[in-house]
C-alpha positions as CSV (number, residue, x, y, z in Angstrom):
1,M,0.9,-28.0,40.8
2,S,2.1,-29.6,37.8
3,P,5.7,-29.4,36.8
4,F,6.7,-27.6,33.4
5,L,9.4,-28.0,31.0
6,L,11.7,-25.3,30.4
7,T,14.0,-25.5,27.3
8,R,16.9,-23.1,26.5
9,T,17.8,-22.8,22.8
10,L,20.1,-19.7,23.6
11,P,23.8,-19.7,24.6
12,E,24.2,-18.7,28.2
13,D,26.2,-15.6,26.9
14,A,23.9,-14.9,24.0
15,T,22.4,-11.8,25.3
16,D,25.6,-10.1,26.3
17,A,27.2,-10.9,23.0
18,A,23.9,-9.4,20.9
19,L,24.0,-6.2,23.1
20,R,27.9,-5.8,22.5
21,A,27.2,-6.3,18.6
22,D,24.1,-3.9,18.4
23,V,25.8,-1.2,20.4
24,L,29.2,-1.5,18.4
25,Q,27.2,-1.3,15.1
26,G,24.5,1.1,16.1
27,L,26.6,3.7,17.5
28,T,29.3,3.8,14.9
29,R,26.9,4.2,12.1
30,T,25.1,7.3,10.6
31,P,22.4,8.0,11.9
32,K,23.0,6.2,15.4
33,V,20.5,3.6,16.2
34,L,19.9,1.1,19.0
35,P,17.2,-1.7,19.0
36,P,14.5,-1.4,21.4
37,K,15.0,-4.5,23.3
38,W,17.7,-3.1,25.4
39,F,15.0,-1.0,27.3
40,Y,14.0,-4.1,29.1
41,D,16.0,-5.1,31.9
42,A,14.4,-5.3,35.3
43,R,14.0,-1.5,35.6
44,G,13.0,-0.9,32.2
45,S,10.2,-3.8,32.5
46,D,9.0,-2.0,35.5
47,L,8.7,1.2,33.7
48,F,6.9,-0.4,31.1
49,E,4.5,-1.9,33.2
50,E,3.9,1.9,34.5
51,I,3.5,3.0,31.0
52,T,0.8,0.6,30.3
53,R,-1.3,2.2,33.2
54,L,-0.7,5.8,31.9
55,P,-4.0,7.5,30.7
56,E,-2.2,8.5,27.3
57,Y,-1.0,4.9,26.7
58,Y,-4.1,3.4,25.1
59,P,-2.6,0.2,23.3
60,T,-2.5,-2.3,26.3
61,R,-6.1,-1.3,27.4
62,A,-7.6,-1.6,23.8
63,E,-6.0,-5.0,23.2
64,R,-7.2,-6.3,26.4
65,E,-10.6,-5.3,25.5
66,I,-10.5,-7.2,22.5
67,L,-9.3,-10.3,24.2
68,V,-11.9,-10.2,26.9
69,D,-14.6,-9.6,24.1
70,R,-13.5,-11.9,21.6
71,S,-11.4,-14.7,23.4
72,A,-14.4,-17.2,23.3
73,E,-14.9,-16.5,19.6
74,I,-11.1,-16.8,18.6
75,A,-11.1,-20.2,20.7
76,E,-14.1,-21.4,18.8
77,V,-13.0,-20.2,15.5
78,T,-9.3,-22.2,15.9
79,G,-10.1,-25.0,18.1
80,A,-6.5,-24.5,19.2
81,R,-5.0,-27.3,21.5
82,T,-1.6,-25.7,21.6
83,V,-1.0,-21.8,21.8
84,I,2.5,-20.6,21.1
85,E,3.0,-17.2,22.3
86,L,6.0,-15.3,21.0
87,G,7.6,-12.7,23.5
88,S,5.2,-13.9,26.4
89,G,6.5,-12.0,29.2
90,S,4.4,-12.4,32.0
91,S,1.7,-14.1,29.6
92,V,-1.0,-11.7,31.7
93,K,-3.0,-10.7,28.6
94,T,-3.0,-14.4,27.1
95,R,-4.9,-15.7,29.9
96,H,-8.1,-14.5,28.4
97,L,-7.7,-16.8,25.7
98,L,-6.3,-19.7,27.6
99,D,-9.1,-19.6,30.0
100,E,-11.5,-20.2,26.8
101,L,-9.7,-23.3,25.6
102,P,-10.5,-26.8,27.0
103,D,-8.0,-29.1,28.4
104,P,-5.7,-30.8,27.8
105,L,-4.2,-27.6,26.6
106,H,-0.5,-27.0,25.5
107,Y,1.0,-23.8,26.2
108,V,4.4,-23.0,24.6
109,P,5.6,-19.4,25.8
110,V,8.8,-17.9,24.1
111,D,10.8,-15.3,25.6
112,V,14.5,-14.4,26.4
113,S,13.9,-14.1,29.9
114,E,14.2,-17.0,32.0
115,S,12.5,-15.3,35.0
116,A,9.8,-14.1,33.2
117,L,9.2,-17.5,31.7
118,T,9.3,-19.3,35.1
119,G,7.5,-16.8,37.0
120,A,4.3,-16.8,34.2
121,A,4.4,-20.7,34.4
122,E,4.2,-21.1,38.0
123,S,1.2,-18.5,38.1
124,L,-0.6,-20.2,35.4
125,L,-0.3,-23.6,36.7
126,A,-1.5,-22.3,40.1
127,A,-4.7,-21.5,38.7
128,R,-4.9,-24.3,36.2
129,P,-2.8,-27.1,37.0
130,E,-3.9,-29.3,34.1
131,L,-2.2,-27.0,31.6
132,R,0.9,-28.5,30.1
133,V,3.6,-25.8,29.7
134,H,6.6,-26.0,27.8
135,A,8.6,-22.7,28.1
136,L,11.3,-22.0,25.5
137,I,14.1,-19.4,26.4
138,A,14.7,-18.3,22.7
139,D,14.8,-15.4,20.5
140,F,11.8,-15.8,18.1
141,T,13.4,-13.3,15.5
142,A,16.3,-15.6,15.0
143,G,14.3,-18.8,13.7
144,L,12.7,-21.1,15.9
145,A,12.5,-24.8,16.5
146,L,9.0,-25.7,18.5
147,P,8.5,-28.5,20.6
148,G,6.1,-31.5,19.4
149,T,2.5,-30.5,20.3
150,P,-0.9,-31.5,19.2
151,G,-2.8,-29.3,16.7
152,P,-4.3,-27.1,15.8
153,R,-1.9,-24.7,17.1
154,L,-2.3,-21.1,17.5
155,V,0.8,-18.7,17.1
156,V,0.2,-15.6,19.2
157,F,2.1,-12.4,19.0
158,L,0.3,-9.6,20.9
159,G,1.0,-6.0,21.9
160,G,1.7,-4.5,18.5
161,T,5.6,-5.7,19.0
162,V,5.4,-6.6,15.3
163,G,5.4,-3.0,14.7
164,N,9.1,-2.4,16.1
165,L,10.3,-4.4,13.2
166,L,11.2,-2.5,10.1
167,P,9.4,-3.5,6.9
168,A,12.2,-5.8,5.8
169,E,12.5,-7.2,9.2
170,R,8.7,-7.7,9.5
171,A,8.6,-9.5,6.3
172,A,11.2,-12.0,7.4
173,F,9.6,-12.5,10.6
174,L,6.2,-13.2,9.2
175,S,7.6,-15.8,6.7
176,S,9.4,-17.4,9.5
177,V,6.1,-17.7,11.2
178,R,4.5,-19.1,8.1
179,S,7.0,-21.9,8.1
180,L,5.6,-22.7,11.6
181,L,2.4,-23.3,10.6
182,E,0.6,-26.7,9.4
183,P,-2.7,-27.1,8.0
184,G,-5.2,-26.0,10.5
185,D,-2.8,-23.6,12.6
186,A,-3.2,-20.1,12.6
187,L,-1.6,-16.8,13.8
188,L,-3.2,-14.5,16.1
189,L,-1.3,-10.8,15.6
190,G,-1.8,-7.8,17.5
191,T,-1.5,-4.3,15.6
192,D,-1.9,-0.9,16.7
193,L,-3.8,1.4,13.9
194,V,-3.1,4.5,12.4
195,K,-4.8,7.5,14.1
196,D,-4.7,11.1,14.9
197,E,-1.1,12.2,15.3
198,S,-1.6,14.2,18.6
199,V,-3.0,11.0,20.1
200,L,0.1,8.8,18.8
201,V,2.6,11.2,19.9
202,R,1.1,11.5,23.6
203,A,1.3,7.9,24.0
204,Y,5.0,7.8,23.4
205,D,5.6,11.2,25.2
206,D,3.4,11.2,28.3
207,A,3.1,14.3,30.7
208,S,4.5,12.4,33.7
209,G,7.7,11.6,32.0
210,V,7.6,7.8,32.4
211,T,8.3,7.1,28.7
212,A,10.9,9.5,28.8
213,A,12.7,7.3,32.0
214,F,11.9,4.4,29.7
215,N,13.8,5.5,26.7
216,K,16.7,6.6,28.7
217,N,16.9,3.4,30.7
218,V,18.9,2.1,27.5
219,L,21.6,4.3,28.6
220,S,21.9,2.7,31.9
221,V,21.7,-0.8,30.5
222,M,25.0,0.2,28.5
223,N,26.5,1.9,31.5
224,R,26.0,-1.1,33.8
225,E,26.6,-3.9,31.2
226,L,29.6,-2.4,29.1
227,G,30.9,0.0,31.4
228,A,29.8,3.2,29.5
229,D,29.8,6.6,31.0
230,F,26.4,8.0,29.7
231,D,24.7,10.6,31.8
232,P,21.0,10.5,31.1
233,A,20.7,14.2,32.0
234,D,22.8,14.8,28.7
235,F,20.0,13.6,26.6
236,E,16.3,14.3,25.8
237,H,13.4,12.1,25.1
238,V,11.8,12.8,21.7
239,A,8.9,11.0,20.2
240,L,7.6,12.1,16.7
241,W,5.3,10.8,14.0
242,D,6.7,10.0,10.7
243,E,3.5,10.2,8.5
244,E,5.3,8.9,5.1
245,H,6.2,5.7,7.1
246,E,3.2,5.7,9.4
247,W,5.3,5.1,12.3
248,I,6.3,6.8,15.7
249,E,10.1,7.2,16.2
250,M,11.6,7.3,19.7
251,R,15.0,9.2,19.9
252,L,17.4,10.3,22.3
253,R,18.8,13.8,21.5
254,A,22.1,15.2,22.7
255,R,21.5,18.3,24.6
256,R,25.2,19.2,24.2
257,D,28.6,18.1,22.4
258,L,29.7,15.2,24.4
259,T,32.2,12.2,24.4
260,V,31.0,8.7,25.7
261,K,33.5,5.9,26.6
262,I,32.4,2.5,26.3
263,P,35.5,0.4,28.0
264,E,34.1,-3.0,27.2
265,L,33.9,-2.1,23.5
266,D,37.1,-0.2,23.4
267,L,34.8,2.3,22.0
268,V,34.7,6.2,22.2
269,V,31.8,8.0,20.9
270,Q,31.3,11.4,19.8
271,F,27.7,13.3,19.9
272,D,27.1,16.7,18.4
273,A,24.6,18.7,20.0
274,G,21.3,17.9,18.8
275,E,22.3,14.7,17.4
276,E,20.0,12.0,17.9
277,V,19.9,8.0,18.4
278,R,16.8,6.4,17.1
279,T,15.8,4.0,20.0
280,E,12.6,2.6,18.6
281,V,10.2,2.5,15.7
282,S,6.6,1.7,16.1
283,A,4.8,1.2,13.1
284,K,1.0,1.8,12.8
285,F,-1.2,-0.2,10.6
286,R,-4.2,-0.3,8.4
287,Q,-6.4,-3.4,7.7
288,E,-5.4,-3.4,3.9
289,G,-1.8,-3.1,4.8
290,V,-1.9,-6.1,7.3
291,R,-3.6,-8.2,4.7
292,A,-1.0,-7.4,1.9
293,E,1.8,-8.2,4.6
294,L,0.4,-11.3,5.6
295,S,-0.3,-12.5,2.0
296,A,3.2,-11.6,1.0
297,A,4.3,-14.2,3.9
298,G,1.9,-16.7,2.6
299,M,-0.9,-16.5,4.9
300,E,-4.3,-15.2,4.4
301,L,-6.2,-12.7,6.8
302,T,-9.3,-14.4,7.7
303,Q,-10.5,-12.4,10.9
304,W,-10.2,-8.9,12.0
305,W,-11.4,-7.8,15.3
306,T,-10.9,-4.1,16.9
307,D,-11.5,-2.6,20.3
308,S,-14.8,-0.4,20.5
309,G,-12.7,2.9,19.7
310,G,-11.2,1.3,16.4
311,R,-7.5,1.9,18.1
312,F,-6.2,-1.5,18.0
313,A,-6.5,-4.8,16.0
314,L,-6.2,-8.4,16.3
315,S,-6.2,-10.5,13.1
316,L,-6.3,-14.2,12.7
317,A,-4.4,-15.6,9.8
318,T,-4.0,-19.0,8.1
319,A,-1.5,-20.8,5.6
320,L,-2.5,-20.1,1.8
């Protein structure tokens, strides 16, 4: 098996510092908010994998369908010699694309989790020893310095994760991606599409309660990492469709008046009965909106692929 490079661009204590800042800022404002990235400790990651297999949760299956059907075409159109994947995780879906691109191929997975990067690289190299992997432990939303690799390069951002960013954050993110692109490079972007409200709400509020457990996992993270005394039973999972903004919101709603202590932040947080903490926004998109946002960031939408049900899209964009 070929060795791979692993570069850390985040300080060792970056995750702890970011959690402290997000909780302090988010739980002392009105309305209260927490970023969705704090769902994903080991338990949260396992729960999300379970969510992707639920009958109500279509995005993973729909995106995989596009990748299975279109990866050969994507490989031909882009001619990529380097694939840079933002938020790569296990890299499972990306393998469909990597398998269609010839050696020598460079793969640059970017994630905050060292264990996820290492596990993915070892698995990929076991199947394809000639693959050249340079993994980056980095936060792609905070600017990114890429290693020198041959072009054309294809930046990949799958899973509809771009929808977790608010519009201003999305604009900044897409502009940062544009700054990485050189002539001949491209962005492959996954976006969940606007559809019937009932389908969307079910995808984020499944009958078996897995998404509710996933949502409440952020409370367990704060208990473990910050010494907080949240009782998950004091909160109920809420998923609703915001028609004006065309996004799903996940929230945690206090079942009663309560007080929570967070010793590591020297913080006491009051909740009124019925008060909510927004834990995730998941925007849904239309083709014209994706085109406009890419254009505003200095990119042109050149290809648009959807699954057979028109539920999810992969778009290809190049620099203007």
